[in-house]
C-alpha positions in Angstrom: -20.2 -22.5 -11.3 -21.2 -20.9 -15.0 -17.6 -19.2 -14.7 -15.6 -22.3 -14.1 -17.9 -24.4 -16.4 -16.1 -22.0 -19.6 -19.1 -19.1 -19.5 -16.8 -16.1 -19.9 -20.4 -13.2 -18.7 -19.6 -14.9 -15.8 -16.8 -14.8 -15.4 -16.9 -11.1 -16.1 -19.5 -10.7 -13.6 -16.8 -12.9 -10.6 -13.4 -10.6 -11.9 -16.0 -6.7 -12.1 -17.5 -8.6 -8.3 -14.1 -9.3 -6.6 -11.7 -6.3 -8.4 -12.2 -4.1 -5.2 -11.5 -7.0 -3.0 -8.2 -8.2 -5.2 -6.8 -4.5 -5.1 -7.6 -4.1 -1.0 -5.7 -7.3 -0.4 -2.8 -6.6 -2.7 -2.4 -3.0 -1.4 -1.2 -4.4 2.2 1.8 -6.2 0.1 4.7 -5.0 -1.6 6.9 -6.8 -4.4 10.6 -5.8 -4.9 10.7 -4.7 -8.7 7.3 -4.2 -9.1 4.2 -1.9 -8.6 1.0 -1.8 -7.1 -0.2 -3.3 -10.5 1.7 -6.6 -10.8 0.4 -7.5 -7.4 -3.1 -7.1 -8.5 -2.3 -8.9 -11.3 -0.5 -11.4 -9.0 -3.8 -11.3 -7.6 -6.3 -11.7 -10.7 -4.4 -15.6 -11.4 -5.7 -16.4 -7.4 -8.9 -15.5 -8.0 -9.4 -17.4 -11.8 -7.5 -20.0 -9.3 -10.3 -19.8 -7.4 -12.8 -19.6 -9.6 -10.8 -22.8 -11.9 -10.4 -25.3 -8.4 -13.5 -23.8 -6.3 -15.5 -26.8 -4.4 -19.0 -25.9 -2.7 -19.0 -29.3 -0.8 -15.8 -27.6 1.4 -16.8 -23.3 1.7 -18.6 -20.7 0.8 -16.7 -18.9 -2.6 -15.2 -15.7 -1.0 -13.3 -17.4 1.9 -12.1 -19.5 -0.6 -11.5 -16.8 -2.7 -9.0 -14.5 -0.2 -6.7 -17.7 0.1 -6.0 -18.9 -3.5 -6.2 -14.5 -3.8 -3.8 -14.7 -0.4 -1.6 -17.4 -1.7 -1.0 -16.0 -4.9 0.4 -12.9 -3.7 2.3 -14.0 -1.5 4.0 -16.5 -3.3 4.6 -13.9 -6.3 6.4 -11.4 -3.5 8.7 -14.6 -2.2 9.2 -15.8 -5.8 10.8 -11.9 -6.5 12.7 -11.7 -4.0 14.7 -15.8 -4.7 18.4 -14.7 -4.9 17.7 -16.2 -7.9 15.7 -14.0 -9.9 18.3 -11.5 -8.7 19.5 -11.1 -13.0 16.3 -10.2 -14.1 15.1 -7.8 -11.1 18.4 -6.0 -11.6 19.0 -6.7 -15.7 20.3 -3.0 -18.0 18.7 -3.4 -21.2 21.4 -3.1 -23.8 19.2 -1.1 -25.9 19.5 1.8 -23.5 21.7 4.6 -23.7 23.5 5.1 -20.4 20.7 8.2 -19.7 18.4 5.5 -19.1 16.2 6.5 -22.2 15.6 4.2 -25.0 16.7 5.7 -28.2 18.1 5.2 -31.3 20.2 8.5 -32.3 22.8 7.8 -28.9 25.5 5.8 -28.4 23.4 2.4 -26.4 25.4 0.0 -24.3 24.6 -2.7 -26.8 27.0 -0.4 -29.1 29.4 0.3 -26.3 30.3 -3.2 -26.3 33.7 -4.7 -27.4 33.0 -6.7 -30.2 35.2 -9.9 -31.4 38.5 -8.4 -32.5 39.2 -6.7 -28.6 41.9 -10.1 -28.0 43.9 -9.3 -31.3 47.5 -7.6 -30.3 47.6 -5.0 -33.1 44.0 -4.1 -32.6 45.4 -3.8 -28.2 48.3 -0.9 -29.7 46.1 0.4 -31.7 43.3 0.8 -28.5 45.9 2.0 -26.3 47.4 4.8 -28.7 43.5 5.9 -29.2 43.0 5.4 -25.2 45.9 8.1 -25.0 44.3 10.4 -27.3 41.2 10.7 -26.3 42.5 10.7 -23.2 44.5 14.3 -24.5 42.1 15.5 -25.9 39.4 15.5 -22.8 42.3 16.5 -20.7 43.0 19.6 -23.3 39.1 20.1 -25.1 36.0 20.0 -22.6 35.6 22.7 -20.3 35.7 22.9 -16.5 31.6 21.7 -16.3 32.7 19.7 -18.7 34.8 17.6 -16.9 32.9 17.8 -14.2 30.1 16.3 -15.8 31.7 13.8 -17.2 34.0 12.7 -14.4 30.5 12.5 -12.1 28.4 10.7 -14.9 31.8 7.7 -14.7 31.1 7.3 -11.5 28.0 6.4 -11.4 25.4 9.7 -10.8 22.4 10.4 -11.8 21.4 14.0 -13.2 20.1 14.8 -10.2 22.7 14.0 -8.4 25.5 15.9 -10.8 23.4 18.7 -11.1 23.4 19.1 -7.2 27.0 18.6 -7.1 28.1 21.2 -9.4 25.1 23.4 -8.7 23.7 23.6 -11.4 20.2 22.0 -13.1 19.5 18.6 -15.0 19.4 20.6 -18.7 22.8 22.2 -18.0 24.3 18.8 -17.1 22.3 17.2 -20.3 23.5 19.9 -22.4 27.3 19.0 -20.6 27.4 15.7 -21.6 25.8 15.9 -25.2 28.8 18.5 -25.7 31.1 16.1 -24.2 29.8 12.6 -26.6 29.9 15.6 -29.7 33.5 16.3 -29.2 34.3 12.2 -28.1 32.7 11.2 -31.6 34.1 14.5 -33.2 37.8 12.8 -31.7 37.6 9.2 -33.0 36.1 10.2 -36.9 39.4 12.6 -37.2 41.5 9.5 -36.3 39.8 6.9 -38.5 41.9 5.9 -41.1 40.7 4.9 -44.6 40.4 2.0 -45.5 
């Protein structure tokens, strides 16, 4: 009752007492797009709701807490697996590089998205010429490993899959893709028109 009335020490004592129980309950379930700690947090929310809503006249606290913890975990799992939340569960951050790491040094997905000038016909003509020039440069200026790594990268393969496919390690793949990136950037810089 003290925990329900806002006594922080009593609430802390209850959480410590039932934390193992919540962990055990959470370990029986799987949360798509989450990990075991997420389910434990959901279970602790259920425990908090049990403290908040407990009525001593109806049942023992332990059985009521078990019911609340289980329901909260199941609700979290049902919510996470609804198609309504699919975009949130499979999002791609605009601040990540194509390799998946956050970095200020590399080009991010947000940097690669087209700007408002994409519909301008003159930009489309220039873009077509630039693309043709880039394709020619890549076709003649890349090594076989760089070409193969770029092709697999553009097909969406992971560094591990590329390394297995090409018979080398992931560091070699990363180095090859970094060289491709430098060559592309060098090509773009050489083609810029001074304004």
